[in-house]
N, C-alpha and C positions, 0 to 999 in steps of 0.2 A: 382640579381643585374638589374636595369634598364638600357635600352639602353642609351647611350650617344650621344649627337648631335656632328656631325663632325665639327672639328674646322680648321680654317686657320691663317695665320699669324695675320690677321685682326680680329680674333674672330669666334664666331660660323658662320657656313654657314647657310644663311637664305634660307632654303631649305623648302618649304610648305609641300612637301609630308613627308619630315622626321619628321617635327614638328607634322603633323597629325598622323603619325604611332607612335610615342612617346606618345601622348594623349591616343591614342587607348589602349596602353599597360600599361600605369598607373593604379594602383588599384583604384577603384570606391571609393567615400567618404562613409564612414559610414553613415547611414540615420540619421535624426534628432531623438533623442531618445524620444523626447517630442510629436512628431506627427507620429512617424512611424507606419505604418499599421502593426497589428500584427495578424498572424494566429496561431491556435492551432490545432495540429495534435493529436488525442485522446480525446475524450470528457467524461471521467470518473471522479473519485474522485479529481483527479489532474487538468485535463483540463478544466472542467466546472467553477470552480472559478476562474482561470486565464482569461478565455474568458470573462466572465460576468465582471471582474475588467477592463480589457483592452477596453471593449466596452463602458464603461461608458462616455467617452468624444470622442469616435471615432469609426467608423465602425470596426469591427474586423471580421475574418473569422474563423469558426469553422468546421473544417473536421473530418470525422470519416468515416471507411469503412463500418458501420452498417447502412444500410438504414432504418431500422426499428427504431433505436434509433435517427436518425436524424428526422424522421417524429414525434416521441413522443416529442423531444425537441422543434420543431416547435410549438407544442400544448400546451407547458408548462408543459409537462410531463417528469419527471425524478425521479430516485429511489435512489440516493445516500444520498439525504438529505443535501447536501453541499450548494445548492443554493435553493431558493424558487422559485415557479412558478411565482410569480410577478417579481422577480429579472430576471428570464429567459426570459419572455415575453418583459419586458421593455428593455432589452440589445439591442443594435445595433449590431446585429451578422448577417453574411450571413452564414447560415448553409447548408453544403454541403458534398456530397460523391464524388465529382468531383476532382480529384487531380490537375487538370489544373488550379482550382481556387487559388492554392497555388502561382502560378506566380504573382498575385496581391498584394502578401505581402512584406513589407520591412523585417520583422522579422517572423521567423518560430520558434514555441516552439514546442517541440516534448514531448508528455506525454503518450506513449503507454506502455503497461504492460511489464515486464521482467520476465517472470515466470520460473519455472525449469521443466524438462521432468520427465517422469515416473522413471528415474534412478537419479534423483535430479542433473542433469546437467543443466546448463545455457541454457535457449531456447532464443536465439537472433532474433527468426524469425519475430516477430512484428517490432522490432528495425531496423533490416536491410531492411524489406520491406518499412517501412516508409523512410528510408534513400534514397532508390531507388526512391520512388515516388517524393521526394523532389528535388533530383537530376535531373529527368527528367523534372521538372516543374518550378523550381524557377527563378526567375530573377537574372540578374547580379547586384552585390552589396548587395545581401540579407544577413542577418545574421540568421545563424541555431543555435538554443539552444537546447540542450538535457536536459530533466528533470528526465528521467527515471532512477531508481536506478541501477547502474552496477558497476562492479569490474573496478578498475583503469586501463586506458589506453583503455577502450572500445570505448569511444567517438573518440579518434584520431586513434586507430589502426583497429578498425572494422567498424565504421560507416563513418568516413571521406573518406576512399578509395571508398566506394560504390558511394557516393554522387559525388565525383570527377569523377569516371568512368561513371556515369549515365548522368551527366551534361557536360562533357567535359571541364569543369572549375577547377581552381586551387584555393584552399584556401589561403587567404592571397593577392591573385591578382584579383579574380574575385567575391570571396564571402568570409564570415568571419564565425568562429566556436566559440561556446561557451557551457559553461555547467552551471547550475544550479539547483542543486537538489531539488526535491520536498521534502516539509516537512509537507504536510497535515496530520491531525490527525483526521481520520474518527470519526464522531459522537461527536466530541468536539465542544460544543456550545460556549466555553468561547475563543476558540483559533481559529479564521479563517485565511485566507490567509493574510490578511493585519496585522494581530498581531503577526505573526512568522517571526523573523529575517531571512533573506534569504542569502545564500552563492551564489555568482556569480565567475565566472572565465572565461576569454576569451583567445584566442589563442595569443593575445598579450595585452600589457598594455593599448592599446588604446580601444581595444573591451571590456576588463574588465570595463574600466571607461564608456564606453557605456552602458554595461549591468547594472552598479550602477544607471545611470540616467533613463534607461528603467524601471527597476522593481520599482523604486521608484514612478511610476504611481500607482502602485497596493499595495505596502508593506509600512505599516506605522513605522512598528517596527525597521527597519534599514537593512542596507546590509552590508554582510562582503566579501571583495575581497580576494579569496583564493590566494595562490602563484601560481597555476596552475591548468589546468583542471583535471589533475591526482589527486592532492591534494583535490580538490571539491569532486571528485568521491569517493575516500578514506573516506573523512569525513562523507560523507552521509551512506555509507555501514557500517561504524564503529558504527554509532549511533544505527543502527538496531541490529547488532551483539553484541554490549555491553549489549542491553536489553535481547537479547535472552540468553546469559551467566547468566545473573544475574537471570532471571526466571528459568533456569535451576537449578541453585544452590538450590533455593527454593523448586523446583520439587523433587530434590534428597534428601533434607534434610526432605520433607514432610513424607515419609514411615520410616524414621529413628525416628523422633520425634514421630510418631504414635506407633512404637514399645516401645518407653521409657514412653509411657502413657502420653505425653503432646502434645499440639496442636501448629501447626505452626503459626496460629494467634495470640496466646498468647505470643509466642517468639518474633514474628515480632513487636507486640504492645511494649513489654519490650525494644527490642533493638532500636525501633524509639525513645525512650526517650533521646538517645545521638543525639546531633544537627548534626553530620555528618554521620549518618546511611542511607543509600540508602534504601528506602521503596519499595520493590518488594514483591510479593505474589505468592503463587503456583497456577497453573492453566493450562488450555488447550492453548497452543501456535499455533495460526492458522493464517489465513489471508494471504495477498499477500506481505507482507513487512518481518516482523520479523522471520516468519517460512521459508522465502524463500531466502532473500538476504545473511545469511551465506554461503550458498551453492555456491555463486557465489566467495566467498573468499578463500573456500575449493578448488574449481576448479582452481582459480588463483594459489593458493600455489602448486597444483599439477603441473601446468604449468611451474613453476619456480623451481621444484624440492625439494619443501618444504611440509612437512606435518603439516597441521594445526589441530594437535591431540585436543587441547582445544575446538576449535571451533566445530570439528566433534563430540566430546564427548557430548558437550552441546544440539546439535541438536539430538543426540540418546537419551539423557534424556527426552527431550521435546517431542520427537516422541512416547516414550513408555508410558508416562503419561495417555493418554486415556486407555490402558489396565490396568494400575495400579488401576484406578478407579472402574473398572469391578470386578477386584480381591478383592478390599475393599468391594464392594457390596455383593460378594459372601460370605465374611467373616462375614458381617452383617447378612445375610440369615443363615448362619451355627449357628451364636449365639441364633437363634430362631429355631435350629434344622430343618431347611429347606434348600432346594436347589433352584438355580436361574431358573432352569428348569420349563417352562409353566408358569412363573410368568409374570403378567402384569405389565410392567415397564414404568412409564411416566417421560419422558426426557423434562425439561423444558429449551428451548434455542436450537437453532442449527446455529446462526450466529456466526462469528468469535469474536465478540467484542459487549459489551452491547450498547444497543439502537442503532446499525449500522444494516442497511439491508443486508449487504454483507456476503454471505455464502461461498465465495470462500476459499478454503483450510481449511475450518472450521474442527477442529479435532474432533468435536462432531459426524460427521459423522463416522470417523473411530471408535469412541467409540461405537456408535449404531450398526454398523456392527459386531463389536466383541461381543456385547450384545446378538445380534440376532443369532450369530453363537454358543453362548453358551445355546442355547434352550429357551430363553425369548421371549415374545411377547412385540414388542417394539412400545411405542406411543410417539410422539413428538408434542409438542405445543410451536410455536414461531410466533406469529402475527407480529412480526418486520420483520421477513426474507423475502426477494425477492428472489424466486426460479427461476432463469432465466438459469439454466444450472443444470447439475447432478454432484453433489459431493460425492454421496453414499447413505447409507440408505435403501439398497434394501429391507430388510425386515421389514422396519419402517412404521408404520401407521402414516400419517401426518394428525393431527386433528386440528377442528377449535374451539373447546371448550372442555376441559377436563371434565367439568360436564356432557356433554352429552354422554359421553363414559362409564359410569358406574365407578365401583370402581377399583382401582390399588393396587398392592401388595407392590409397593416401588416407590419411587420419587428421581431422581437425578436432582439437580438444577445446571446447567452448567454457566449461566449467571446472572447478577443483572439487566435485562431490567426493566425499570420503570413501563411497562405495567403489569408486574407480580404482582407488589406490589397494583397496581389497581385493577387488575381482579381476582386475586388469593390470597386472605388473607389466613393466617394460618388456619382460622377456616374452610374455603372451602376446604383445603387440607386435614384436618383432617376427614372430612365428606366423603372424597373419598378413604379412607384407613383405613384398619383394625388396631387394637390396636398392637403397637410394629413394625409397617411397617417400613422397613429400609428407611431411607432420607440421602442422602449425598447432603450436601448443600455447594457448593464450594465458594460462597459469603458470607454466613453467613446471607442470607436475611431473614430467618425464626427462627434464634436463640433465643430462649427463654425457660423459665422454662416450659411454656405451650407445646412447641414442644418437649422437652426432655421427658415430661411425656406421650405423645401419640407415638411418633416415636422411633424407634431405630435410634437416631439422630447422625450424624457424620459431622463435618467440619473440614477441615486441619487447 
């Protein structure tokens, strides 16, 4: 409740000090959503398109804790592929590693990663660190909007208390809170930020309306006002968990169909003839979204005394798939009366997704580690990959051109990079392998009678 003016029989007491004190305690007005100065915290796949979008008509602030990244961005260098160098250099952005610069923003959008730790438990470290920096530096009246994917309740129950403690301010009185889940689809050239409908939710109807108008500056596909911040959080994590479960179904059916002498790809093609069939295919489920977000729901269920058995089972199936592929490779070698030991295996692809440079949480590394542990000599080729951190592959030879490495005893194609079609046609792969060499082609890139004549060819 706001303080009331003292009254007398003749009406309110005209006390100047009381009136000033009242004005000091009234909530500040929300910024003008059309002209509000925006800061983005975290300049990766999500943050870069946002900052470039908001910088088209006004100066924006781009904050990241990685000094090397900031210097690269200032020179138009970025590795996500979500924005071009021209877009980056022409955008009116103040790039900084100084959190004090956040104090110049009317709106602060938080786009930091939300990974899991080595026990598959949520790691809120980056999120809470960003919340603390924001609280220490934001100005009164700022609107703080989280975009990172989290379990429902995180924004209000974890991040908000940190901001309030660090700032000494109160949400709804001194600043405002919102949530708008990111929906970036990495490496998708047809659906960019402006083409994807965006969910928004504020701590009050007024804040939600503010966010509708704010994001209309960068989103053409429309806005969806969620019923609450928790609903918006739950909607985003449901999107990724649903995909994980559906892919797990395909991955579990893959070995069953194989035992039956039929292929998953043929079954999916037949089932797809019905209009309402959902088209998913088996494969390695990695990356920083689909392979991570379900663990946040599993952990939330644990905290609420519920066992998320279906979600956990799907995660287990998808985590096992890299091992199944090596078991299949061993089976193909056995058909040739050979073993996998000491064989030279060429693996095509190591990013988590086609035509995407990101290797974070790519399950190809898990597969290559297991392949190496089985005694094989592992060679990996992926000219798309940007290896800016360690994901695995301790015994793997990362090569620049398979043609320069001599012959190989088997090939595993994990991804359908366009560059593979351009640089490694089927004739080239045949020239690098002996007759009846096993080939596992997860995307059916090289499927043909020609491939089946030369290779002991298998695709799901």
